[in-house]
Each structure stands twice: as structure tokens, then as C-alpha cells.
C-alpha positions in Angstrom: 82.9 -122.1 -173.6 86.3 -121.5 -175.1 86.6 -123.8 -178.1 90.4 -123.3 -178.5 91.2 -124.7 -175.0 88.1 -126.8 -174.5 87.3 -125.2 -171.1 84.0 -124.3 -169.7 84.0 -121.3 -167.3 81.3 -120.2 -164.9 80.7 -116.9 -163.1 81.4 -117.3 -159.4 80.5 -113.8 -158.4 76.8 -114.4 -157.8 75.7 -113.9 -154.2 72.4 -115.8 -154.6 74.0 -118.6 -156.7 72.5 -120.5 -159.6 71.6 -124.0 -160.8 71.6 -124.0 -164.6 71.4 -126.8 -167.1 73.0 -126.8 -170.5 73.5 -128.9 -173.6 77.2 -129.2 -174.6 78.0 -130.3 -178.1 81.5 -130.9 -179.4 82.3 -131.4 -183.1 85.6 -132.1 -184.8 86.8 -132.0 -188.4 86.0 -129.4 -191.0 84.2 -129.3 -194.4 86.9 -131.4 -196.1 86.7 -134.3 -193.6 83.9 -136.3 -192.1 82.7 -134.7 -188.9 82.0 -136.3 -185.6 79.8 -134.8 -182.9 79.1 -135.8 -179.3 76.4 -134.1 -177.2 76.0 -134.1 -173.5 72.5 -133.1 -172.5 71.6 -131.9 -169.0 75.1 -130.6 -168.2 74.4 -128.9 -164.8 76.4 -126.1 -163.3 75.6 -125.2 -159.7 76.9 -122.4 -157.5 75.3 -122.5 -154.0 73.8 -119.4 -152.5 76.5 -118.1 -150.1 73.9 -117.2 -147.5 73.0 -120.9 -147.2 76.4 -121.7 -145.7 77.6 -118.4 -144.3 76.4 -118.9 -140.8 77.9 -121.5 -138.4 77.5 -122.2 -134.7 80.6 -121.2 -132.8 82.0 -124.6 -131.8 84.2 -123.2 -129.1 81.1 -121.8 -127.3 80.7 -123.8 -124.0 79.3 -121.1 -121.8 76.7 -122.0 -119.3 75.1 -119.4 -117.1 74.3 -119.1 -113.4 71.7 -116.5 -112.6 71.5 -115.1 -109.1 68.1 -114.7 -107.4 66.8 -111.1 -107.2 63.5 -110.1 -105.7 64.0 -106.6 -107.1 63.9 -107.6 -110.8 62.4 -110.3 -112.9 65.0 -110.7 -115.7 68.7 -111.2 -116.0 70.5 -110.4 -119.3 72.5 -113.4 -120.6 73.6 -111.8 -123.9 73.0 -108.4 -125.6 73.7 -109.8 -129.0 73.0 -113.6 -129.1 73.5 -113.9 -132.8 77.1 -112.6 -132.7 77.9 -114.4 -129.4 76.7 -117.9 -130.5 77.4 -117.8 -134.3 79.9 -116.7 -136.9 78.6 -115.3 -140.2 81.2 -115.0 -143.0 78.9 -112.8 -145.1 77.2 -110.8 -142.4 77.0 -107.6 -144.6 75.2 -109.5 -147.4 73.4 -112.2 -145.4 72.7 -110.7 -142.0 70.6 -112.5 -139.3 66.9 -111.9 -139.8 65.7 -113.7 -136.6 66.7 -115.9 -133.8 64.5 -118.4 -132.0 64.9 -120.4 -128.8 64.5 -124.1 -129.1 63.8 -126.8 -126.6 66.1 -129.7 -125.6 65.1 -133.4 -125.5 65.5 -135.7 -122.5 69.2 -136.3 -123.3 69.9 -132.6 -123.5 70.2 -132.4 -127.3 68.7 -129.6 -129.3 65.3 -130.2 -131.0 63.4 -128.3 -133.7 60.6 -127.4 -131.3 60.3 -123.7 -130.4 60.7 -123.0 -126.7 57.4 -121.9 -125.3 58.3 -121.6 -121.6 58.6 -118.4 -119.7 62.0 -118.9 -118.0 64.0 -117.6 -121.1 63.3 -114.9 -123.6 65.0 -113.7 -126.7 64.1 -110.5 -128.6 64.7 -109.5 -132.2 67.3 -107.1 -131.0 69.4 -110.0 -129.8 68.8 -109.6 -126.1 68.7 -113.0 -124.4 67.3 -113.0 -120.8 66.5 -115.4 -118.1 64.1 -115.0 -115.1 65.8 -114.4 -111.8 62.9 -113.8 -109.4 62.0 -117.5 -108.8 63.0 -118.2 -105.2 62.9 -121.9 -105.8 65.3 -121.5 -108.7 65.4 -123.7 -111.8 67.8 -125.8 -113.9 67.0 -125.3 -117.6 68.5 -125.8 -121.0 67.7 -124.3 -124.3 69.2 -124.0 -127.8 69.3 -121.0 -130.1 68.6 -121.0 -133.8 69.5 -117.9 -135.9 68.4 -117.5 -139.5 69.4 -115.3 -142.4 67.4 -115.0 -145.6 68.5 -118.4 -147.0 70.0 -120.5 -144.2 70.2 -121.1 -140.5 72.3 -122.6 -137.7 71.7 -124.0 -134.3 73.8 -123.7 -131.2 73.4 -125.3 -127.8 72.4 -126.7 -125.5 73.0 -123.8 -123.2 72.4 -124.5 -119.5 71.0 -121.9 -117.1 70.8 -122.5 -113.3 
């Protein structure tokens, strides 16, 4: 605190942020005059962790996929780097993606928090997103993708695959 200008300054160069509490006491006068003091307990200064808010779903992403049947293979690559394709990360060097998970959609096609447990779509830690393409009857499916860094996450979807 700078008493000459009555300003409180806080360090904003902390990647992991902070949430600190202080007691601020201001006193006027000097030894020749009566003094007055006022205290403010529990003065809180918070700097959010940048990793909590660094990752966002790409809003312009509206890509759905059509997978052609193939009896020669069982998987079709939808994305080789799902985290980069579906999300932006303003602090990728400091808050890189740790994992991505496929999520289910509900009856209205909205993303849920339930992990996808079917076998039509797979997503690997390396970011490879695949769909089965050896089902002669075809399918019409939707999924969402959730990617996480050390302190935050984002969800994008639904993504339709036919």
C-alpha cells in the first residue's frame, strides 16, 4: 500500500492466481492532534487462475461429419487434433490440454456431463478422433467433446456423425 497516494496495488503476474485476505487500517493526524483510525477487516484481493478461463469452445465450429462405409477398414479419422480443432486456448504453453473426453447428448441433442461409452466414436489422448465406418446399416449419432487443462475445462458440441 502506498500511503502517500492511498492506493493499493496487487501483483497480476501470477499464473496460478491467488485469493488473499487482508486487514486495512487507515489513520490520520499526527502526535500533536487527535488521531482517527478506521479498519476494514477481511479485505479480499483475488486474481483468478488463468488456466481456469484460458480454454473456450470455438463458437464458429459447426462441422458435422458424413462417414462413408468401408468394408476394408473399421475406423475413419474425423480429426487428428480434436483439442485444437474444437477449442481455443489463450495460454496453451502454460495451460496445455491434459485430456479430452467424449460426452453423450440428451434427447434434445444437448451436451450432457455423461461420458460416452458407446463404440461408434473413439478419442485418443493424442487427439485422434475416429468414427466406425464398417457398419453396413450405418448410424446417425451425436456426441460432444470436453477438453481439460490442469485447472479448467470446456465443452463443444453436439457434433453429428452420419
